[in-house]
N, C-alpha and C positions, 0 to 999 in steps of 0.2 A: 375369488372371495371365498373366505371361511366363514361358514355360519356358527352362530354362537348357541350353546345348549346349555340348560340349567336342569337340575334334577330335585324334585321335591320328594323327601323321604330317603333317608341314607341306609335303607335295609339291605337284605340279602338280594333281591332281584334287582335292586339298583346298582349293585356291584361288591357289597360287603362280603357276599357268599351265603349259602342256604344249607342249613343243617339237613343231613340226609341226601343232598346232592354233592356237597364239598366236605372235605375232612375238617373236623373242628379245629384242628391246630392251624389250618390255613386261613380260616375265616377272619377277615379284616387285615390280611397280610399280602394275599396274592390278588393279581388282577385277573378275574374270571371273565371269559368271553361271553359266557351265557348270562349277561345282564344288561341293563341299559349303558352303563359307562362302558362296558367291553364293546357294545355295538358302536358307540362313538369312537372308540379308541382304534377300532379296526377300519374306520370308514374315512376316506379322504374327503375333504371339503367341509368337515365339521368338527367342532372342538367343545369338549365339556370344560365349561369355564366357572360354574358355580353349583353349589349344592346347599340344600336347606333341610333342616330337621329340628325337631323340638329336644331331642336328646343330645346333649352337648358331647357326652362321651362318644356316641356312635358317630356324630357329625366329625369330630377330631379324628376318629380312627378311619373313617372314610376318606377324609381329606388328606390324610397321610398315604394311604394306599393308592390313591388315584391322583396325587400330587395337585390338589387344588389348594391355592394360597389361603392362608388362614384369613385373610380380609375377604375372602369370597365364600366363605363358610357361614352360612346365616342361620342363626337360631330362630326358627320359624319361617314359613314359607313366605309370609307377607313382606319382611325385610328383603328378600331376595327379589321379589317381584316389584317392589318399589324402587329398588336400586340399579338392577341390572337391564340391559338392552339385550333381549333374547330372542332368537328366531324360532327355537323349539324349546319346549318345557316337557320334561318326563315327568309323570305322576306314579310314583312307585311307593305309595303309602298303602295301609290296609284297605279293603274294598269299601269299608263304611266310610271312608274319607275322600273316596274318589271323587263324588259329586262336588264337595265343597272345594277341593283343589283345582278340579278341571274348570269349574266356573270362574273362581278367582284368577286363574292364569289367563283365561280367555279374555276377562274384563280388565286385565292389569295394565299398569303402565309399561310393563316389560313388552307387551304387545306381541306375544309370539304368533307366527303365522301357522304353526303346527303344535298340537299338544299330543303327546305319544303316551297314552296311558295304560297302565297294566290291566290284565283281565282280572276278574270280571269288570265289565264296565261300571257296574254299581250294585248296591244292595237291594235295589228295587226298581221297578219300571218307571215310576213317576220321576225318579231321580235320573235315571238314564234319558228319559225324554227330555227333560230340562237341560241336561248336560249338551244334548245335540241341539236343541233350540238356541241355547247361548252361543254356542260355536257357530251356528248359521248365522246368527245376528251379528256377531263381531267378525265374521269372515275368517274363522280359525277352522283349519282341517283338524278333526279329531281321529286319531289313529288308535285303534285299540290292539293291544299286543297279544292277540291269539296266534301264538308263534307258528302253528302249522301252515298258516296262510303265507309265510314268508319263506317257504321252502320250495325249491324248484320240482321235486317230486309231487308234492300235493298241488301245485299249480297246473302242472301237466295233467295228473290224474283227473282233476276238475274239468279240464277241457275235454278229456276222453269220455268221462261220464255224461256231461251235457252234450256232447256230439253223438251219444247213442251206443257207446261201448257194449254196454249191456242191454241195449234196447231202452224201452220204457220201465224206469224202476218201479217195482210194485212193493217190496219190502226190504227193510234194512233192520239187522239186529246188531246192537252195539253194546260193548262193556268196557268198564273202566272202574278205578278205585274210588272209594268214598274220599271226599265229601262232595257233594253235588256243586256248590257254588264255588268253592276254592280250587277244586281239581278238575271236576267233570265239566266245567265251562268248556274246556279244550274239547271234549268229546262232542258236545252238543253244538259248538260252533263249527266243527268239522263236517258235521253232517249238514248243517245250514249252508256251509260253503259249497259242498259238493252237490247238493240237490237244487235243482231249479224249481223249487217249490217252497211254500211258506207255510208254517205251522198253523192250524185252525182248530185243534181240539187236542186237550192234554188230560191224561189221567195218571195220578201218581201215588207213590208209596214212600214213606220216609222211615228208616229203620232207627234213628237216633244215635248211632254209632259214629264216633269222631276219632280220627287219628292225629288230627293236628295238635291236640293238647299235648301229647307225647312228642310228635315230630318237632314242634315248635316251642316245646317247654312252656306252653300257654298257662295262665293263672286264672282263666275265667271260663265259663260256660258260653257257648255259642249255639245258634240255631242250627247252623250248617251241619249236615249229616250225610250218611249214606243214603241211597235210596234209587228211585228210577220210576219207570212206568211206560206208557205208551204215548206216541203223538201221531196224529192224523194231519197229514199234509193237504194243501189244497188241491192236489192233483190226485188225491186218493192213496199215496204211498203210505204205508203203515209201518212205523218206526218203533222198535222195542229198545228201551234202554235200562241196562242194569249196571248201577254204580254202587252196589251194596257191599262188596268185599274189601278186605283190608289191603293196604299198599303191597305188603310182601307176597300176596298170592295173586294179584291181579295181573291182568294184561289188558292193554288197550287194543281191542279187537272190533272189527266190522265186517258183516257180511252182507253184500248188495245183492239182491235177486231181481232180475230183469227179464224181459221178454224174449231177450236175444243172448242171454249169458249171465255170469255172475262173477262176484269178486269176493276175495277173502283177504282181509288186512289186519297183520298182526304186527303192531309197532314196537312191542317189548321183545318178541322172539325175532324179529327182523324178517318176516315172511310175507310177501304180497303176491297173491295167485289170481289167475283170471282163467275162466272157461267161457268159450263161446258155444252157444247151443246150435247144433248141427242135426237136423232131421230127429229131434227129440233126445238127442244125446249130448251132455256137456263134455266138450273137448278142451283140455287145457293148452293154452297158449301163453307166450310172453306177453306182457302188458307193453304196447308199442312204446318205444322210446324210454322205457325205464328199466335200467339194467339190475336195480337192486331196490330193496325195500326201504322205507323210511325208519331211521334209527335215531334213538335218543342221543347216543353219543356223537353222532355226526350232524344230523340234519337240525335237531334241537339246538345243539350247541352253536351252529352256525346261523341259526335264525335271527338272532339279534343283530349282527352284522348286516344281514339281508334287509332288516326292518329299518336299521338306521340309514342303509343306502336308500331305501324307499322313502324316507324322510327327506333326504337330500334331494332325491328326484322330484318329490312333491314342491319342495321349496323352488327348485329350478323350473318349475311348471312343465315337467316333462312326462309326467304320469297322472292317472286318476288314483285317488285313494282306494285301495282294494281290501281295507279293513275298517270299514266305517263304524261310526257309533250306532248307525241305524241298524246294521246287521248285528253288531253285538248285543243290541237291545233285544233282538228276536231270541237270542241265546238265553238271555236273562229272564225273558218272559216264559220260555218253557220251563226253566228251572223253578221260577216262582211258581208256575203253574202246578208242578209236582206237589210242592208244599201246601198250596192252597187246596188241591184236591185231596190230599191226605187228611188235612185236618177238617175239611167239610164233608167228605164222603162222597163227593160228585165229580162230574166231569167239568172241565174248564174251558170255555172258549176263548180263543186267541184271534185278534188282539183284545186285551182286558178291557172292560168297562172301567169307569172311573174309579169306583170304590177299591177294585183289585189292585189297580195301579198304585195304590198307596201302601201295600204290602211290601215289608222289608224284611230281610234274613240277615241276622247278624253272622258275621264270619271273621277271618283273620285278614 
């Protein structure tokens, strides 16, 4: 059996190519593996059969690049969801449209069993909660594309950390580029994924600086910007997050300090290091079973094929969803908490009370 997939949003992460990640002359011409279409293309048992977008020129370019027949290139997602019988729908639209498109897909005649949604899950916590609720009501698996979760190295590292590699984690320091919602959702979700704890208190700062206008050739202002703050987890772990610096000088780094050791992870420089604590002295050792660091040019590139395989495994009933909407909502809540804290001058408790759940952050 071959499962049928459709994509809503024929933009860069869908498979058209992303400025800053791909050469401009190749965009719309090559098949990029680091995309939803690329993931489907690399995976047995699933085929991309349809695509929808409101931009007819972009729709045509995408269709030509990925060999989608003209009759299956739909102007608007409603037409695709009314016409096609789909097993999975990818939502690759800007973050402020994720809520509408996930809900529409889950309730549609296309009746997908899986919706594979780009990160971040939504622009606000209320929207994210509703997406999860509707998918539960319709028996639809919501998979959020936090790419790091779909790499073998991070999955193994998670097992190590939760099994006590550094003992009881006491503090984490993390850094990545601005903007908080568009980019640093990767960073926050990685922390959520690795730690066996939930956020309970957030304090934040937003610097108002945004690289996306230049990188994406944007023509409008958005809320999303650089920033950071601290997060206290329900087990007392103290997490410091700095996402204030520009793309060209940033590195995605983490340092975990525990009762029995420490970890240093740098995904840009390709360096992961581990020290065990012996008689009060940190002694460096290899991370068990991990020979090399996580790398953007290898692990990120391959994460889309891994995610597509995970979708197939979900459809086959072989696995449980390991990138759920509920966990993605925790990341969104931390990021929203930074903005709320900055603008109110106070700390924010997590999970949010109802009025705070209504706060939204405009982004791309």
